[in-house]
Backbone as JSON Lines, residues from 0, in Angstrom:
{"i":0,"aa":"M","n":[0.81,-1.18,0.0],"ca":[0.0,0.0,0.0],"c":[0.86,1.25,0.0]}
{"i":1,"aa":"S","n":[2.14,1.08,-0.07],"ca":[3.0,2.26,-0.1],"c":[2.82,3.0,-1.4]}
{"i":2,"aa":"G","n":[3.03,4.31,-1.37],"ca":[2.87,5.13,-2.54],"c":[1.48,5.73,-2.66]}
{"i":3,"aa":"Y","n":[0.54,5.25,-1.86],"ca":[-0.82,5.75,-1.93],"c":[-1.17,6.68,-0.77]}
{"i":4,"aa":"A","n":[-0.28,6.81,0.19],"ca":[-0.6,7.52,1.42],"c":[-0.92,9.01,1.18]}
{"i":5,"aa":"D","n":[-0.43,9.58,0.11],"ca":[-0.59,11.01,-0.08],"c":[-1.76,11.38,-1.0]}
{"i":6,"aa":"R","n":[-2.56,10.4,-1.44],"ca":[-3.68,10.71,-2.32],"c":[-4.82,9.73,-2.12]}
{"i":7,"aa":"V","n":[-6.01,10.14,-2.53],"ca":[-7.18,9.28,-2.45],"c":[-7.2,8.41,-3.7]}
{"i":8,"aa":"L","n":[-7.4,7.12,-3.5],"ca":[-7.42,6.19,-4.63],"c":[-8.74,6.28,-5.38]}
{"i":9,"aa":"T","n":[-8.68,5.96,-6.67],"ca":[-9.89,5.87,-7.46],"c":[-10.6,4.56,-7.11]}
{"i":10,"aa":"P","n":[-11.87,4.44,-7.43],"ca":[-12.56,3.17,-7.18],"c":[-11.88,1.99,-7.87]}
{"i":11,"aa":"F","n":[-11.33,2.21,-9.06],"ca":[-10.65,1.13,-9.79],"c":[-9.4,0.68,-9.04]}
{"i":12,"aa":"E","n":[-8.64,1.63,-8.51],"ca":[-7.45,1.29,-7.74],"c":[-7.83,0.55,-6.46]}
{"i":13,"aa":"L","n":[-8.92,0.97,-5.86],"ca":[-9.35,0.33,-4.61],"c":[-9.71,-1.12,-4.83]}
{"i":14,"aa":"I","n":[-10.49,-1.41,-5.86],"ca":[-10.93,-2.79,-6.06],"c":[-9.88,-3.65,-6.75]}
{"i":15,"aa":"A","n":[-8.79,-3.05,-7.18],"ca":[-7.71,-3.83,-7.82],"c":[-6.98,-4.7,-6.8]}
{"i":16,"aa":"E","n":[-7.07,-4.35,-5.53],"ca":[-6.34,-5.07,-4.48],"c":[-7.24,-6.19,-3.93]}
{"i":17,"aa":"P","n":[-6.8,-7.45,-4.0],"ca":[-7.66,-8.59,-3.6],"c":[-8.16,-8.55,-2.16]}
{"i":18,"aa":"N","n":[-7.36,-8.11,-1.22],"ca":[-7.8,-8.07,0.18],"c":[-8.92,-7.04,0.36]}
{"i":19,"aa":"R","n":[-8.82,-5.91,-0.33],"ca":[-9.88,-4.91,-0.24],"c":[-11.16,-5.44,-0.88]}
{"i":20,"aa":"R","n":[-11.03,-6.15,-2.0],"ca":[-12.23,-6.74,-2.62],"c":[-12.9,-7.71,-1.65]}
{"i":21,"aa":"R","n":[-12.1,-8.51,-0.96],"ca":[-12.66,-9.47,0.0],"c":[-13.39,-8.73,1.13]}
{"i":22,"aa":"M","n":[-12.77,-7.65,1.63],"ca":[-13.42,-6.87,2.67],"c":[-14.72,-6.25,2.17]}
{"i":23,"aa":"L","n":[-14.72,-5.74,0.95],"ca":[-15.93,-5.16,0.38],"c":[-17.04,-6.22,0.26]}
{"i":24,"aa":"D","n":[-16.65,-7.42,-0.15],"ca":[-17.64,-8.51,-0.23],"c":[-18.25,-8.78,1.14]}
{"i":25,"aa":"L","n":[-17.42,-8.78,2.17],"ca":[-17.92,-9.01,3.52],"c":[-18.8,-7.85,4.01]}
{"i":26,"aa":"L","n":[-18.4,-6.63,3.68],"ca":[-19.16,-5.46,4.11],"c":[-20.46,-5.32,3.31]}
{"i":27,"aa":"R","n":[-20.51,-5.9,2.14],"ca":[-21.74,-5.88,1.35],"c":[-22.85,-6.6,2.1]}
{"i":28,"aa":"A","n":[-22.49,-7.65,2.8],"ca":[-23.48,-8.44,3.53],"c":[-23.98,-7.71,4.78]}
{"i":29,"aa":"E","n":[-23.08,-7.06,5.5],"ca":[-23.45,-6.37,6.74],"c":[-22.26,-5.57,7.26]}
{"i":30,"aa":"P","n":[-22.54,-4.52,8.05],"ca":[-21.44,-3.77,8.68],"c":[-20.65,-4.7,9.6]}
{"i":31,"aa":"R","n":[-19.36,-4.44,9.69],"ca":[-18.5,-5.32,10.5],"c":[-17.44,-4.49,11.25]}
{"i":32,"aa":"S","n":[-16.97,-5.07,12.33],"ca":[-15.89,-4.45,13.09],"c":[-14.54,-4.84,12.48]}
{"i":33,"aa":"V","n":[-13.51,-4.13,12.89],"ca":[-12.16,-4.46,12.44],"c":[-11.83,-5.9,12.84]}
{"i":34,"aa":"G","n":[-12.2,-6.27,14.07],"ca":[-11.93,-7.63,14.55],"c":[-12.58,-8.69,13.7]}
{"i":35,"aa":"D","n":[-13.83,-8.44,13.27],"ca":[-14.51,-9.38,12.36],"c":[-13.72,-9.53,11.07]}
{"i":36,"aa":"L","n":[-13.31,-8.4,10.51],"ca":[-12.59,-8.43,9.24],"c":[-11.23,-9.11,9.39]}
{"i":37,"aa":"V","n":[-10.54,-8.87,10.49],"ca":[-9.25,-9.54,10.74],"c":[-9.47,-11.05,10.72]}
{"i":38,"aa":"R","n":[-10.47,-11.51,11.44],"ca":[-10.75,-12.95,11.52],"c":[-11.16,-13.54,10.18]}
{"i":39,"aa":"L","n":[-12.0,-12.83,9.44],"ca":[-12.54,-13.37,8.2],"c":[-11.6,-13.25,7.0]}
{"i":40,"aa":"V","n":[-10.78,-12.21,6.98],"ca":[-9.88,-11.99,5.85],"c":[-8.53,-12.66,6.09]}
{"i":41,"aa":"G","n":[-8.14,-12.77,7.36],"ca":[-6.88,-13.43,7.67],"c":[-5.66,-12.52,7.59]}
{"i":42,"aa":"L","n":[-5.88,-11.22,7.69],"ca":[-4.77,-10.27,7.74],"c":[-4.59,-9.8,9.17]}
{"i":43,"aa":"S","n":[-3.45,-9.19,9.43],"ca":[-3.22,-8.63,10.76],"c":[-4.13,-7.41,10.97]}
{"i":44,"aa":"Q","n":[-4.35,-7.07,12.23],"ca":[-5.18,-5.9,12.55],"c":[-4.62,-4.62,11.94]}
{"i":45,"aa":"P","n":[-3.28,-4.38,12.0],"ca":[-2.75,-3.16,11.38],"c":[-2.99,-3.11,9.87]}
{"i":46,"aa":"N","n":[-2.89,-4.27,9.2],"ca":[-3.13,-4.28,7.75],"c":[-4.59,-4.03,7.4]}
{"i":47,"aa":"V","n":[-5.5,-4.64,8.15],"ca":[-6.92,-4.4,7.92],"c":[-7.22,-2.93,8.17]}
{"i":48,"aa":"S","n":[-6.69,-2.36,9.24],"ca":[-6.94,-0.96,9.54],"c":[-6.41,-0.04,8.45]}
{"i":49,"aa":"K","n":[-5.27,-0.36,7.88],"ca":[-4.72,0.45,6.78],"c":[-5.64,0.41,5.57]}
{"i":50,"aa":"H","n":[-6.09,-0.8,5.22],"ca":[-7.01,-0.93,4.08],"c":[-8.3,-0.16,4.35]}
{"i":51,"aa":"L","n":[-8.83,-0.25,5.55],"ca":[-10.05,0.47,5.89],"c":[-9.85,1.98,5.83]}
{"i":52,"aa":"R","n":[-8.7,2.44,6.26],"ca":[-8.42,3.88,6.2],"c":[-8.42,4.36,4.74]}
{"i":53,"aa":"V","n":[-7.78,3.59,3.87],"ca":[-7.73,3.95,2.45],"c":[-9.14,3.96,1.86]}
{"i":54,"aa":"M","n":[-9.94,2.96,2.21],"ca":[-11.31,2.89,1.69],"c":[-12.19,4.0,2.3]}
{"i":55,"aa":"R","n":[-11.95,4.34,3.55],"ca":[-12.71,5.42,4.2],"c":[-12.35,6.76,3.56]}
{"i":56,"aa":"D","n":[-11.06,6.99,3.29],"ca":[-10.63,8.23,2.66],"c":[-11.26,8.41,1.27]}
{"i":57,"aa":"A","n":[-11.49,7.3,0.59],"ca":[-12.13,7.34,-0.74],"c":[-13.64,7.3,-0.64]}
{"i":58,"aa":"E","n":[-14.17,7.32,0.59],"ca":[-15.61,7.29,0.86],"c":[-16.3,6.02,0.34]}
{"i":59,"aa":"L","n":[-15.54,4.94,0.29],"ca":[-16.08,3.65,-0.12],"c":[-16.7,2.92,1.07]}
{"i":60,"aa":"V","n":[-16.25,3.25,2.26],"ca":[-16.84,2.71,3.48],"c":[-17.1,3.87,4.45]}
{"i":61,"aa":"S","n":[-18.07,3.65,5.32],"ca":[-18.33,4.6,6.39],"c":[-18.05,3.89,7.71]}
{"i":62,"aa":"V","n":[-17.83,4.68,8.74],"ca":[-17.56,4.1,10.05],"c":[-18.52,4.69,11.07]}
{"i":63,"aa":"T","n":[-19.02,3.83,11.94],"ca":[-19.87,4.23,13.04],"c":[-19.19,3.82,14.32]}
{"i":64,"aa":"V","n":[-19.08,4.75,15.26],"ca":[-18.44,4.46,16.54],"c":[-19.53,4.15,17.55]}
{"i":65,"aa":"D","n":[-19.39,3.0,18.19],"ca":[-20.35,2.57,19.22],"c":[-19.52,2.13,20.42]}
{"i":66,"aa":"A","n":[-19.41,3.04,21.41],"ca":[-18.54,2.82,22.57],"c":[-17.11,2.64,22.08]}
{"i":67,"aa":"Q","n":[-16.5,1.49,22.38],"ca":[-15.11,1.28,21.94],"c":[-15.05,0.58,20.58]}
{"i":68,"aa":"W","n":[-16.2,0.26,19.98],"ca":[-16.24,-0.47,18.71],"c":[-16.43,0.48,17.54]}
{"i":69,"aa":"R","n":[-15.75,0.17,16.46],"ca":[-15.96,0.86,15.19],"c":[-16.51,-0.17,14.22]}
{"i":70,"aa":"R","n":[-17.64,0.18,13.62],"ca":[-18.26,-0.73,12.65],"c":[-18.2,-0.05,11.29]}
{"i":71,"aa":"Y","n":[-17.71,-0.8,10.33],"ca":[-17.54,-0.3,8.97],"c":[-18.65,-0.84,8.09]}
{"i":72,"aa":"A","n":[-19.15,0.02,7.21],"ca":[-20.22,-0.35,6.28],"c":[-19.85,0.09,4.88]}
{"i":73,"aa":"L","n":[-20.29,-0.66,3.91],"ca":[-20.06,-0.33,2.5],"c":[-20.9,0.88,2.11]}
{"i":74,"aa":"R","n":[-20.33,1.76,1.31],"ca":[-21.04,2.88,0.7],"c":[-21.07,2.61,-0.8]}
{"i":75,"aa":"P","n":[-22.04,1.85,-1.28],"ca":[-22.03,1.38,-2.68],"c":[-22.05,2.5,-3.71]}
{"i":76,"aa":"E","n":[-22.56,3.68,-3.33],"ca":[-22.59,4.78,-4.29],"c":[-21.18,5.18,-4.75]}
{"i":77,"aa":"A","n":[-20.17,4.86,-3.95],"ca":[-18.79,5.15,-4.34],"c":[-18.33,4.3,-5.52]}
{"i":78,"aa":"L","n":[-19.08,3.24,-5.81],"ca":[-18.72,2.36,-6.92],"c":[-19.48,2.69,-8.21]}
{"i":79,"aa":"L","n":[-20.19,3.8,-8.23],"ca":[-20.97,4.16,-9.42],"c":[-20.08,4.34,-10.65]}
{"i":80,"aa":"E","n":[-18.89,4.87,-10.47],"ca":[-17.97,5.02,-11.6],"c":[-17.63,3.67,-12.23]}
{"i":81,"aa":"V","n":[-17.4,2.68,-11.39],"ca":[-17.12,1.33,-11.88],"c":[-18.34,0.76,-12.57]}
{"i":82,"aa":"D","n":[-19.51,0.99,-11.99],"ca":[-20.76,0.5,-12.58],"c":[-20.98,1.11,-13.97]}
{"i":83,"aa":"R","n":[-20.74,2.4,-14.1],"ca":[-20.9,3.05,-15.41],"c":[-19.92,2.48,-16.42]}
{"i":84,"aa":"W","n":[-18.7,2.21,-15.98],"ca":[-17.68,1.66,-16.88],"c":[-18.1,0.25,-17.35]}
{"i":85,"aa":"L","n":[-18.71,-0.51,-16.47],"ca":[-19.12,-1.89,-16.79],"c":[-20.35,-1.98,-17.69]}
{"i":86,"aa":"D","n":[-21.12,-0.9,-17.77],"ca":[-22.39,-0.93,-18.48],"c":[-22.28,-1.47,-19.91]}
{"i":87,"aa":"P","n":[-21.34,-1.02,-20.75],"ca":[-21.27,-1.58,-22.11],"c":[-20.95,-3.07,-22.12]}
{"i":88,"aa":"Y","n":[-20.23,-3.54,-21.12],"ca":[-19.9,-4.96,-21.06],"c":[-21.13,-5.78,-20.68]}
{"i":89,"aa":"R","n":[-21.98,-5.21,-19.83],"ca":[-23.24,-5.87,-19.5],"c":[-24.09,-6.02,-20.74]}
{"i":90,"aa":"E","n":[-24.16,-4.96,-21.54],"ca":[-24.92,-5.02,-22.79],"c":[-24.36,-6.11,-23.7]}
{"i":91,"aa":"F","n":[-23.05,-6.19,-23.78],"ca":[-22.4,-7.22,-24.61],"c":[-22.82,-8.61,-24.13]}
{"i":92,"aa":"W","n":[-22.73,-8.86,-22.82],"ca":[-23.05,-10.17,-22.3],"c":[-24.54,-10.47,-22.37]}
{"i":93,"aa":"N","n":[-25.37,-9.48,-22.17],"ca":[-26.81,-9.7,-22.31],"c":[-27.14,-10.14,-23.74]}
{"i":94,"aa":"F","n":[-26.53,-9.48,-24.72],"ca":[-26.74,-9.83,-26.12],"c":[-26.28,-11.28,-26.37]}
{"i":95,"aa":"R","n":[-25.11,-11.62,-25.85],"ca":[-24.58,-12.98,-26.02],"c":[-25.47,-14.02,-25.33]}
{"i":96,"aa":"L","n":[-25.92,-13.71,-24.16],"ca":[-26.8,-14.66,-23.44],"c":[-28.14,-14.81,-24.14]}
{"i":97,"aa":"D","n":[-28.64,-13.72,-24.72],"ca":[-29.88,-13.82,-25.5],"c":[-29.68,-14.75,-26.7]}
{"i":98,"aa":"D","n":[-28.51,-14.61,-27.36],"ca":[-28.18,-15.51,-28.48],"c":[-28.14,-16.96,-28.02]}
{"i":99,"aa":"L","n":[-27.52,-17.21,-26.89],"ca":[-27.44,-18.56,-26.36],"c":[-28.83,-19.1,-26.05]}
{"i":100,"aa":"E","n":[-29.66,-18.28,-25.45],"ca":[-31.02,-18.71,-25.12],"c":[-31.79,-19.08,-26.4]}
{"i":101,"aa":"R","n":[-31.67,-18.25,-27.44],"ca":[-32.34,-18.55,-28.72],"c":[-31.81,-19.86,-29.32]}
{"i":102,"aa":"H","n":[-30.52,-20.05,-29.25],"ca":[-29.9,-21.27,-29.78],"c":[-30.41,-22.51,-29.02]}
{"i":103,"aa":"L","n":[-30.43,-22.42,-27.7],"ca":[-30.89,-23.57,-26.92],"c":[-32.38,-23.83,-27.16]}
{"i":104,"aa":"Q","n":[-33.16,-22.8,-27.3],"ca":[-34.58,-22.98,-27.58],"c":[-34.77,-23.66,-28.94]}
{"i":105,"aa":"T","n":[-33.99,-23.28,-29.93],"ca":[-34.06,-23.88,-31.25],"c":[-33.72,-25.37,-31.19]}
{"i":106,"aa":"R","n":[-32.7,-25.72,-30.44],"ca":[-32.3,-27.11,-30.29],"c":[-33.36,-27.93,-29.58]}
{"i":107,"aa":"K","n":[-33.99,-27.3,-28.59],"ca":[-35.04,-27.99,-27.81],"c":[-36.25,-28.28,-28.71]}
{"i":108,"aa":"E","n":[-36.55,-27.38,-29.63],"ca":[-37.71,-27.55,-30.52],"c":[-37.42,-28.47,-31.68]}
{"i":109,"aa":"A","n":[-36.16,-28.73,-31.99],"ca":[-35.81,-29.61,-33.12],"c":[-36.19,-31.05,-32.78]}
{"i":110,"aa":"P","n":[-36.65,-31.81,-33.82],"ca":[-37.07,-33.2,-33.57],"c":[-35.93,-34.11,-33.25]}
């Protein structure tokens, strides 16, 4: 993670790192504490905290303080740029899947 300390990462840079993707997958299901993420991701607490700081700085996650606990939650709106970039690829795959469905239907109807 060195070299990133002085700037906010783009959503693409954030999701390029496998450990951050794993944390995002876990946070997609529900808000979690640092301890939960350490246990589930298998990284040390300092490494999880560094990743969370980077994601918080980019507003990809939010943090709620409850007594001594910090719970992190996904902010999916921060991924809108990635979603917009993926849109033409979704169209491509939808077209391909429609072709496959038509092909399979034709085969099913053949004697």
